[in-house]
C-alpha positions in Angstrom: 91.5 96.9 82.5 90.0 93.5 82.0 92.1 90.8 80.4 90.7 89.2 77.2 89.7 86.1 79.1 87.8 88.1 81.7 86.2 90.2 79.1 84.9 87.0 77.4 83.7 85.8 80.8 81.9 89.1 81.4 80.3 88.9 77.9 79.0 85.4 78.6 77.6 86.3 82.0 75.8 89.4 80.6 74.4 87.2 77.8 73.2 84.7 80.4 71.7 87.4 82.5 69.7 88.9 79.6 69.1 85.9 77.3 68.3 83.0 79.6 67.5 80.6 76.8 71.1 80.9 75.5 72.5 79.6 78.7 69.7 77.3 79.7 68.9 79.2 82.9 66.9 82.1 84.0 67.9 85.6 85.2 66.8 84.7 88.7 68.6 81.3 88.7 71.7 81.6 86.5 73.3 78.4 85.3 76.7 80.0 84.7 79.7 79.4 86.9 81.3 82.4 88.6 84.5 83.7 87.0 87.1 83.8 89.7 90.8 84.4 89.8 93.0 84.5 92.9 96.4 85.9 91.8 98.0 85.8 95.2 97.4 84.6 98.7 99.7 86.5 101.0 100.2 85.3 104.5 100.2 88.5 106.6 101.5 89.7 109.8 100.4 90.9 113.2 97.6 90.3 115.5 96.0 93.3 117.1 94.0 94.2 120.1 91.9 97.3 120.5 90.8 100.0 122.9 92.6 103.2 123.9 94.0 106.1 122.1 92.9 108.4 119.5 92.0 110.6 116.5 89.6 113.4 115.3 87.0 115.0 113.1 86.5 116.8 109.8 83.4 118.0 108.0 82.6 115.6 105.2 79.5 116.0 102.9 76.7 118.3 102.3 74.2 116.8 99.8 74.3 113.1 99.0 74.5 112.2 95.3 71.1 111.4 93.7 70.0 107.8 93.2 71.3 106.4 90.0 70.8 103.7 87.5 73.2 101.6 85.3 76.6 100.7 86.7 78.6 102.1 89.6 81.9 101.4 91.4 82.3 101.0 95.1 85.6 100.9 97.0 85.3 99.1 100.4 87.6 99.2 103.4 87.2 98.8 107.1 89.4 99.0 110.2 91.0 102.2 109.1 92.0 105.2 111.4 94.9 103.7 113.3 97.1 106.6 114.3 100.7 106.2 113.0 99.8 103.4 110.5 102.0 103.6 107.5 99.4 101.8 105.5 96.7 104.5 105.8 98.4 107.1 103.5 99.1 104.2 101.0 95.5 103.2 100.9 94.4 106.8 100.6 96.8 107.4 97.6 95.3 104.3 96.0 91.8 105.7 96.5 92.9 108.9 94.8 93.0 107.0 91.5 90.0 104.7 92.0 86.7 106.3 91.1 83.5 105.6 92.9 82.1 106.0 96.4 84.1 104.7 99.4 82.3 102.3 101.6 83.7 102.4 105.2 82.9 99.1 106.9 83.4 100.3 110.5 86.2 100.8 113.1 86.9 104.1 111.4 88.8 105.8 114.3 90.8 103.8 116.8 90.7 103.1 119.6 87.5 104.7 120.9 86.0 106.7 118.1 86.4 110.0 119.9 86.1 113.3 118.1 89.8 113.9 118.6 90.6 110.4 117.1 88.5 111.1 114.0 90.4 114.5 113.7 93.9 113.1 114.2 93.8 109.5 112.9 91.2 109.4 110.2 90.8 112.9 108.7 94.4 113.6 107.6 94.4 110.7 105.1 90.7 110.2 104.3 89.0 113.5 105.1 89.6 114.7 101.5 87.2 112.1 100.2 84.3 113.6 102.2 81.6 113.5 99.4 82.6 109.9 98.5 82.4 108.4 102.0 79.6 106.0 102.9 80.2 104.9 106.5 78.8 102.3 108.8 80.0 102.1 112.4 82.1 99.5 114.1 82.6 98.5 117.7 85.5 100.8 118.2 83.4 103.7 117.0 81.1 103.0 119.9 84.0 103.2 122.3 82.7 106.8 122.9 79.2 106.8 124.4 76.5 106.7 121.7 79.2 106.9 119.1 79.1 110.7 119.4 82.5 111.1 117.7 81.3 109.0 114.7 78.0 110.7 114.3 79.5 114.1 114.9 82.1 113.6 112.2 79.8 112.1 109.5 76.6 114.0 110.2 73.7 113.1 107.9 75.9 110.8 105.8 75.8 108.3 108.8 72.0 108.0 108.4 69.1 109.8 110.1 68.4 109.9 113.8 71.8 108.5 114.8 70.6 105.0 114.3 73.6 104.1 112.2 71.7 102.3 109.5 70.4 103.7 106.2 70.2 102.8 102.4 71.4 104.4 99.2 71.5 103.6 95.5 74.7 102.8 93.6 73.8 102.6 90.0 70.9 100.0 89.7 71.8 98.5 93.0 70.4 99.1 96.5 73.0 99.3 99.2 72.0 98.7 102.9 74.4 100.1 105.4 73.8 98.2 108.7 74.8 98.8 112.3 76.0 95.6 114.0 76.7 97.6 117.2 73.0 98.2 117.6 70.1 95.6 118.1 69.8 93.7 114.8 68.1 90.5 115.9 64.7 89.3 114.9 61.9 91.9 115.5 64.4 94.7 116.4 63.8 98.1 114.9 66.8 97.5 112.5 65.6 94.0 111.4 62.1 95.3 110.6 63.6 98.3 108.7 65.7 95.9 106.6 62.6 93.8 105.9 60.7 96.9 104.8 63.5 98.1 102.6 63.7 94.7 100.8 59.9 94.3 100.5 58.8 97.8 99.6 61.7 98.8 97.3 63.0 95.6 95.8 65.8 95.7 93.2 67.3 92.8 91.3 70.7 93.3 92.9 71.2 94.3 96.6 74.4 94.7 98.7 74.6 95.1 102.5 77.5 96.3 104.5 78.0 95.6 108.2 81.1 95.7 110.4 81.0 92.3 112.1 81.3 89.3 109.7 78.9 86.4 109.8 81.7 84.0 109.1 85.5 84.5 109.3 88.8 82.6 109.2 90.2 85.4 111.4 90.0 85.6 115.2 86.6 87.4 115.2 84.3 84.8 113.7 81.9 83.2 113.3 79.2 85.4 114.8 76.1 83.3 115.2 74.1 86.2 116.7 73.9 87.5 113.1 72.1 84.4 111.9 68.6 85.9 111.9 69.6 88.9 109.8 71.6 86.6 107.5 68.5 84.4 107.1 66.5 87.5 106.2 69.0 88.7 103.6 69.1 85.2 102.2 65.4 84.9 101.9 65.1 88.2 100.1 67.8 87.4 97.5 70.5 89.8 98.7 73.7 89.2 96.6 76.5 90.0 99.0 77.6 91.4 102.4 80.7 93.5 102.9 82.1 93.2 106.4 85.4 94.0 108.3 86.4 93.6 112.0 89.0 91.0 111.1 92.0 92.8 109.7 92.4 90.8 106.5 90.7 90.2 103.1 88.5 87.2 102.7 86.1 86.1 100.1 83.4 83.5 100.8 81.2 81.5 98.4 77.5 82.1 98.6 76.0 80.6 101.7 72.7 80.3 103.7 72.1 81.1 107.3 73.4 77.7 108.4 76.7 78.5 106.7 76.0 75.9 104.0 77.1 76.5 100.5 74.2 77.7 98.3 75.6 78.7 94.8 72.1 79.4 93.4 70.6 81.7 96.1 73.2 82.2 98.8 74.7 85.4 100.1 78.4 86.0 99.3 80.5 87.7 102.1 83.6 89.8 101.6 85.7 90.8 104.6 87.8 93.9 103.9 89.3 94.9 107.2 92.4 96.2 105.3 92.2 100.0 105.6 95.2 100.6 107.9 95.0 98.8 111.2 97.6 96.0 111.9 96.9 92.9 109.9 95.6 89.7 111.5 96.8 86.2 110.9 94.6 83.3 109.9 92.9 81.9 113.0 90.9 79.0 111.7 89.6 77.4 108.5 86.1 78.9 108.0 83.4 77.1 106.0 83.0 78.3 102.4 86.1 80.5 102.5 87.4 80.8 98.9 90.3 83.2 99.3 92.2 84.9 102.2 94.8 87.6 101.7 96.7 89.4 104.4 97.6 92.7 102.8 96.4 96.2 103.2 94.3 97.3 100.2 90.9 98.1 98.8 88.0 95.8 97.7 86.7 97.2 94.4 83.2 96.3 93.4 81.8 97.1 89.9 78.0 96.9 90.2 76.2 96.3 86.9 72.4 96.1 86.5 72.4 92.3 86.5 75.9 91.2 87.7 78.9 92.3 89.8 82.7 92.2 89.5 85.1 92.3 92.3 88.9 93.0 92.6 91.0 93.2 95.7 93.8 95.7 95.0 96.8 96.0 97.3 98.5 99.3 98.1 101.0 98.8 95.3 98.1 98.6 92.8 98.4 94.9 92.2 95.1 92.9 91.8 95.4 89.9 94.1 91.8 88.5 93.8 89.2 89.1 91.2 86.0 87.6 89.7 82.4 88.2 88.6 79.0 86.7 89.0 75.4 87.2 87.9 72.8 88.5 90.4 70.1 86.1 91.6 
């Protein structure tokens, strides 16, 4: 539940989003300051390296839920199916009690994304969430040629034609699930698809998920080869990107494609590589980093028609970071 102070903050933000004259701004350029609380910054453990070993496959979905309107919850995790990880069953038990779809931000079955690795290392803890799973692939999922294990496991829920990118609706929001292990630079098929999605079906609030982070304080960032797609997302008013790849939780302030702070129109990045793989240590001080937590857990996103709220919840159920902000 929200504390009284956060409830007040939410009320003010909603008021600003709907009645721009009250706050002195406009819905497309809110003048309010984001409500942010970091309750803990835990220095973590481990560094990890990747590529050998494995898990299996289940049979998630059937028919995806219909497009919605109003509000929705998403639960985001990446870097998940690490066989023998004690954190995975803890994260899964946490998800049992957290409603909403589960956004899987890549590296879902270590080390090579084989069908056997999906069956043994991911499915025992997470297969039961089949109808809630919204996957995007990571580099380890492409350790098997053409990511056959990944696409075989998730079927149509991984998008059409085995491209690994697709879109869905979560309440009033559009969600773009992107594939950073496929061509994504300017004029690529994926880049042009993103452009069409944002031009032809615009929504006030849009979220994108991709495995590789654009910026990171971990060992796997920054990734300047994502600059063109970040510039595209920024130019079209996308609110936030959820990434993984570095095994930690990190929240960034809104930024442009030159990694400069842009509170009014920038894209906020969350990194949530906290699904079960061994945690990473801080490797560097990234620009615009606002919080870094080295704990396994789940990024919770409450998506409202004109704003969003976030919480990072660890495996013990403690909220370590939280805040809210109005959409552009």
